N, C-alpha and C positions, 0 to 999 in steps of 0.2 A: 734802688736799682739804677736810677739815673746816674748817681755818683759812681757806682761800681762800673757801669759801662763807660763813663767818661774818664775816670781817673784810676780805676782799679782799686782793689781792696787795700793795698798798702797805703793809700792816701785817705782811706775811710777811718778817720778818728771821730770820737764822739764830739770833740770840739768843732771839727770841720763840718760834720753833719749838722750839728746845732746851728752853725752859721748859715748853712745852706737852707735850712727850714725855718730859721728865725726863732730858735729856742736856745737856751743855754745847755751845755753838756750835762749839768746837774738835773735839769728838767727831763732830758732824755733818759738819764739813769734812773730817775724816779719811776718812769713808765716801763723801762726795759731791764733794770737791775744791772745789766752788764752788756758789753759789746757782743758777747756770745749769744745772749738772749735776743738782742736786736737782730743779729744775723739769722738766727733760727726763725724768728717771727717773719723776717723778710722772705726767707725761703718758703715758709708755710704759705705766705700770701702768694708768692710766685707760683708755687705748686697748686694752689687753689685755682688759679687762672688756667694753668696747663691741664689740670684735672678736668675742668669744664670743657676745654677744647678737646681733650682725649675722649671724653664721654660723647661729645658731639660726633667726632670722627668715627668712633667705633659703633655707634648706634645707626649709622647710615645703612640703607638697603643697598649693599654692594657685596661682591664676593669677599670671602675672608682674606684672601691674599691682598686684595686692594686695600682693605682696612689695615692689614698687617703692615703694608708699605707706609700707610699714613701714620701708624704708630711709630715706626722706625724714624720716619721723617720728623715727627714731633720730638722724639727722644734725642736725636743727634743735634749737637749745638750748631748754631748758625755760622759760627766761625771762631777765629781766635778772639779770646776775651769775651765770649758770649756772657752777658751779665748773669744769667741764670746759672750757667755751669761754673762760672767763676765763684759765685756764691756757694754752690754745692761743694766745690773743691775746698773752700775755706771751712765750711761747716764740717765736712768729713775730716779734714785735718785737725780741727779742734775737738772732734768727738772722742779722741783718745782719752781726754781728761773730762769728758762730759758726765753729768750726773744721770741717774736712771731716767728721770723725766725727759731730759733732752734726747737720750738714746731711744726712748719709747716713741717720741714724736718723730724722730728720723725714721725709725722702723715703720711707723704708720705711713709715711710718705712713700717709702720703698715698697711697702706692702700693697698700696693702691696700684702702682704701676704693675707689680707682679700679678695681682689678681686679675686685672684687666687683660693682661697678656695670656694668662692661663685660660681664661674664659674664651678668648678669641681663638686660641689654638685648639681647644676642645671642640668648639663649634666647627672649625675647619675640618678637623678629623671626623667628627660625627656626620658631617654632610658629604664626606668623601672628597673634599677639596684638597686635603693634605694627606700624605701618607700617614699611617698610624705611628704616632709618637706619644710618649708620656708627656702630657701638656706641662705639668709642673717641672719636670726635669729639663725639658726643652726650654721652657721660659727662663729657668735659672741660668742655663748655659748661654742663651741668647742675650740676656741682660748683662751677663759678664762680658760678652763680646762687645755689646753696645757701650758699656761703661769704659772699657779699655780704649776703644776707638774714639769715644767722645772726649775722653781726657786728652788724647793726642790732638784732636781738633781744637779743644778749648785752650790748650797751652801753646798752640801754634807750631807743633812739631812738623818740621818740613817733610813734605811727601805724604801728609795725611790730611789733606783738605776735605771739606764736607762732601763734595761730590765723589771723591775717591772712596771715602768711607762708605757712603751710601751704595756705591757700586759693589764694594766688597761684601757688604751685608746682604744685598739682594742676590748676589751670586751664591753666598752661603745658604740663603733661604731656598733658592732654586734647587741646589744640590741636596738639601736636607729634607725638604717638604714635598717636592714634586712627586706625584704618583708614578709608579714604574711604567705604566702604559701611556703616560701623557707625552 
């Protein structure tokens, strides 16, 4: 992750990584089989850390909307070349030719984010904090919005900085989830 943040994925070769960690590229290939496997395992490691942080944020005793804002804040990249999102983009790009196991592992990562969001939305609706929505459908649409905006932030598309994106998403959530009498 440090090399990705510092140099970007285009500079991440097995030989360069081996030099960085004091191993031969052959030794790395012994453990990871391929660069694709290395990238996917790095993503799984990063997602494990984010998953723990997401669980901590979502289990707090706070209104559903406050926790939803925390979820969004965790989801959106920190900025251009965010290492986690840079890695995600590379893994997504390579997934066109991935085997079933790799696709299943990617789906598991996506599924965890989705399930947590659905549960949070369902809780907000059941407690009367959000207007009635289908939590699964709303989560699917919200995650598509977040993915699109997050890609813009991660690649450094002008006019779509992190704070602008967070503002757009919060406005969308206000318009979509606020109760009519609020």
